[in-house]
C-alpha positions in Angstrom: -0.1 0.1 -0.1 2.9 2.5 0.3 4.1 2.3 -3.1 0.4 3.9 -3.9 0.3 6.6 -1.3 3.8 7.7 -2.7 2.0 8.7 -6.1 1.3 12.2 -6.2 -1.7 14.0 -7.6 0.3 15.3 -10.8 1.3 11.2 -11.2 -2.1 10.1 -10.8 -3.5 12.6 -13.2 -0.8 11.7 -16.0 -1.5 8.1 -15.5 -5.0 8.5 -16.0 -4.5 10.5 -19.0 -2.1 8.0 -20.3 -4.8 4.9 -20.1 -7.3 7.2 -22.1 -5.3 7.9 -24.7 -3.9 4.1 -24.7 -7.9 3.4 -24.7 -8.4 5.9 -27.7 -5.6 4.4 -29.8 -7.0 1.1 -29.5 -10.3 2.0 -30.4 -9.1 4.0 -33.5 -7.1 1.1 -34.4 -10.3 -1.3 -34.3 -12.5 1.2 -35.9 -9.8 1.7 -38.7 -9.7 -2.5 -39.3 -13.7 -2.4 -39.3 -14.1 0.2 -41.9 -11.3 -1.2 -44.3 -13.0 -4.9 -44.1 -16.3 -3.4 -44.7 -15.2 -1.0 -48.0 
């Protein structure tokens, strides 16, 4: 539990943004593949 408490608000915010960007990138790739297979 100590490791979690050492994270600052900035690090948690950066981690949240990183996760959101990663998910958005994956969704973009899946959408591109779906559109490509339909065309």
